[in-house]
C-alpha positions in Angstrom: 5.6 33.1 -14.3 4.0 29.6 -14.3 6.8 28.4 -12.0 6.4 31.3 -9.5 2.6 31.8 -9.1 -0.2 29.6 -7.8 -1.6 27.9 -10.9 -5.2 28.6 -9.8 -4.7 32.3 -9.3 -2.8 32.6 -12.6 -5.9 31.3 -14.4 -8.5 33.4 -12.6 -10.9 34.9 -15.1 -9.7 32.6 -17.9 -10.7 29.1 -16.9 -11.0 29.4 -13.1 -13.2 31.6 -11.0 -13.0 32.7 -7.4 -14.0 30.4 -4.5 -15.5 33.3 -2.6 -18.3 35.2 -4.5 -19.4 38.5 -2.9 -18.9 42.2 -3.1 -17.9 44.5 -0.3 -16.9 48.1 0.3 -13.3 49.0 1.2 -14.4 49.3 4.9 -15.9 45.8 5.1 -13.6 43.8 2.7 -10.9 42.8 5.3 -13.6 41.7 7.8 -15.4 39.5 5.3 -12.1 38.1 3.9 -11.0 36.9 7.3 -14.5 35.6 8.1 -14.2 33.5 4.9 -10.8 32.1 6.0 -12.1 31.3 9.5 -15.3 29.7 8.1 -13.3 27.4 5.7 -10.9 26.5 8.6 -13.7 25.5 10.9 -15.5 23.4 8.2 -12.3 21.6 7.2 -11.6 20.8 10.9 -15.1 19.4 11.5 -15.2 17.5 8.2 -11.6 16.2 8.1 -12.7 12.6 7.6 -15.1 13.4 4.7 -12.3 14.1 2.1 -13.3 17.8 1.4 -11.7 19.0 -1.8 -13.1 22.6 -2.2 -15.3 25.1 -0.3 -17.1 27.9 -2.1 -18.7 30.8 -0.2 -21.4 33.1 -1.7 -22.6 36.1 0.4 -25.8 38.1 -0.1 -27.3 40.8 2.1 -29.0 38.4 4.5 -27.6 35.0 3.8 -24.3 33.1 3.5 -24.3 30.0 1.2 -21.5 27.5 1.6 -20.9 24.8 -1.1 -18.8 21.9 0.1 -17.3 19.5 -2.4 -16.4 16.2 -0.8 -15.5 12.6 -1.9 -17.6 11.2 1.0 -20.8 13.2 1.3 -22.5 10.5 3.3 -20.2 11.2 6.3 -21.3 14.9 6.2 -25.0 14.4 5.7 -25.5 11.4 8.1 -28.6 9.3 8.6 -31.7 11.2 7.6 -29.6 14.5 7.4 -28.9 14.7 11.2 -25.2 15.5 10.9 -25.7 18.2 8.2 -28.3 19.9 10.4 -25.9 19.8 13.4 -23.2 21.4 11.2 -25.6 24.2 10.1 -26.6 24.9 13.7 -23.0 25.0 14.8 -22.0 27.4 12.1 -24.9 29.7 12.8 -24.2 29.9 16.5 -20.4 30.5 15.9 -20.7 33.1 13.2 -24.1 34.6 14.2 -25.3 34.5 10.6 -27.9 32.7 8.5 -25.6 30.1 6.9 -26.9 27.5 4.4 -24.7 24.5 3.5 -24.9 22.5 0.2 -23.0 19.3 -0.2 -21.7 18.2 -3.6 -20.1 14.8 -4.4 -16.7 14.8 -6.1 -16.9 12.3 -9.0 -13.1 11.6 -9.3 -11.4 12.0 -5.9 -8.1 10.6 -7.3 -7.9 13.7 -9.6 -8.0 16.1 -6.7 -4.7 17.6 -5.7 -6.0 18.3 -2.2 -6.9 14.7 -1.6 -3.7 13.3 -3.1 -1.7 15.7 -0.8 -3.7 14.7 2.3 -3.2 11.0 1.5 0.6 11.5 1.2 0.6 13.5 4.4 -1.3 10.9 6.4 1.0 8.2 5.2 4.1 10.2 6.1 2.7 10.9 9.6 2.3 7.1 10.0 6.0 6.8 9.2 5.6 5.2 5.7 8.5 5.9 3.4 7.7 9.2 1.6 8.9 8.0 -1.8 6.5 5.1 -1.7 3.6 7.4 -0.6 4.3 9.9 -3.4 4.6 7.3 -6.1 1.3 5.7 -5.1 -0.4 9.1 -5.2 1.0 9.9 -8.7 0.1 6.5 -10.0 -3.5 6.8 -8.8 -3.8 10.2 -10.5 -2.6 8.9 -13.8 -4.8 5.8 -13.6 -7.8 8.1 -12.9 -7.2 10.0 -16.2 -4.8 12.8 -15.3 -2.5 13.9 -18.2 0.2 14.6 -15.7 1.0 15.0 -12.0 3.8 16.5 -10.0 4.7 16.5 -6.3 7.2 18.5 -4.4 8.0 17.5 -0.9 10.3 19.4 1.5 11.6 19.2 5.1 13.5 16.8 7.2 12.7 13.8 4.9 13.0 10.5 6.8 14.1 12.4 9.8 17.5 13.4 8.6 19.3 16.4 10.2 19.4 18.6 7.1 16.2 19.6 5.4 15.9 19.2 1.6 13.3 19.1 -1.1 12.6 16.5 -3.8 10.4 16.5 -7.0 8.4 13.6 -8.4 6.7 13.9 -11.8 4.6 11.7 -14.1 3.4 12.9 -17.5 3.1 16.5 -18.7 2.5 19.7 -16.6 2.2 22.8 -18.9 2.2 25.5 -16.2 2.5 28.4 -18.7 -0.5 27.3 -20.8 -3.4 29.3 -19.4 -6.1 27.1 -20.8 -4.5 24.0 -19.1 -6.7 22.8 -16.3 -4.3 22.4 -13.4 -5.4 21.6 -9.9 -3.0 22.7 -7.1 -2.8 22.2 -3.4 -0.4 22.8 -0.5 -0.6 20.4 2.5 1.4 20.1 5.7 2.4 16.8 7.4 3.1 17.1 11.1 5.7 14.5 12.1 7.7 13.9 15.3 10.8 15.3 13.6 9.2 18.5 12.2 6.9 19.7 9.5 7.0 18.3 6.0 5.6 20.5 3.3 3.8 19.0 0.3 2.8 20.6 -3.0 0.7 18.8 -5.6 0.0 19.7 -9.2 -2.5 17.6 -11.3 -3.0 18.4 -15.0 -6.5 17.3 -16.2 -6.3 18.5 -19.8 -7.1 21.6 -21.9 -10.3 23.7 -21.3 -11.8 25.5 -24.3 -14.6 28.1 -24.3 -17.3 25.8 -25.5 -16.5 23.1 -23.0 -16.3 25.7 -20.2 -19.7 27.1 -21.1 -21.3 23.6 -21.1 -19.8 22.8 -17.7 -21.0 26.0 -16.2 -24.6 25.4 -17.5 -24.5 21.8 -16.0 -23.3 23.2 -12.6 -26.1 25.8 -12.6 -28.7 23.2 -13.4 -27.4 20.9 -10.7 -27.4 23.7 -8.1 -31.0 24.6 -8.9 -32.1 20.9 -8.6 -30.4 20.6 -5.1 -31.9 23.9 -3.9 -35.4 22.9 -5.0 
């Protein structure tokens, strides 16, 4: 099962939780689900230079709270908070809702599967050899403290006529171990000779109940400080 299912969804309710936190009736569920997808798409497009790793959405009766995790929060906030206010106004006008945006800094961007995949994709789009780009990404992850990392890349690699896929792996990736903290991302590189698909797995170590509870308490305290 670990080879066939997204590692994040396989661990939901065990060591991972949902990126969207809200409740809806059967009538409204589809509408809110597609609204979340559109909201995330718009935010990623506007903040594509800020190295966004994750977007969490919390909905209440009158308010939508968006938590953006990025490696370069300064590019989102801007001088004296001008850019973040522009982003909030844009989202409120587009979605016609009261939307609050909180920015969180990512401590170790080299451990983020999303950022590793985006780095590999950008290098491939600039016609850098894919093997070199992938090996640099894996090496950075291991140096940053990852226990293991794996990349699958597929498509017309180096512009050849027949598409193929290749795997690159460093360290250990226990996909079947449910308490293993594995970050996963899928990214697309658009080249002149077609689309190159990239999948990235980053294994950060085991998560146990005590450590998980401590991390959750720390996140709650941090959120309260930022809101106040």
